[in-house]
Phi, psi and omega in degrees: 000142177229124178238107176275154175273142177291153175091186182290149172285148176297155181299145178083005180242145178241098179051049180270129180223155178288131182225156173280155177277127181263151174221164181105186184300326188261016182295328185274347181277144177300157179309320187289338176281337180265349186248130181277173185304326182278003178089004178256157180292142179296152179301146180288149179302151184304133180090346180254138180247126172279135176283130177282156178290152178231166178264136182235129176272126184248136168233116183246124176253130179233156182203156177178203183295152180299142176224156178302134184302322179298321178287325176297310179301315180296320180291321178292325174297320176293320177301317178295324175291314181290331182242079193298354180270357179301129176270302184208154173226140172242143184212160171223183185282353179226008178195162178207160177230131177240132179238136177196171176260139173232144176260126180203162181293319181210179183298322179301315181296313182298318180295319181296317177294319180293329179287336178272343185307307183297315179296315182296332183254001187305312183284317184290324178264000182053046176291153177297155178283051181270163179255157175285125179245358177193148179211126173240126177233118177229152179287166181304314181298317176298316179302308184291329178295311176302320181293317181294328180272002179080014176261166174071177184285148179296163178305146183297096179206131004282149176293145179131197184250122184225150173286158175296000000 
């Protein structure tokens, strides 16, 4: 899976986009050998089953030195614009929590993309130089089961960037 960011690439990058980590027999082959002309993945060889993408709920927590609240809010709003799958962000002057859905083959792929999100967008969104201090990746079924049982955070609403 390859997810490019809308807009211009940051200076010093050559077509860098968030991508899932591949595993298996075709991991060494270039994308164009795995993708047919119409943009879909080629059929799996007979007897081999390709795993379909799934939705994963991501909660990414970041923290660091204090920054002006206005700048934190503006940078998170820019991140939401650059990463249209962002559901909601909560922030304070020294930490933030970002929640969104990611489509990936498995938990490892979803976590790898999530762990790169802050760094990949740091310069374009002018994010504070905070570090990732927490990551939760759960599948869609688990997320909905937690909500139904009254555990975990309520569904991300209202959507957007909000102070704690």
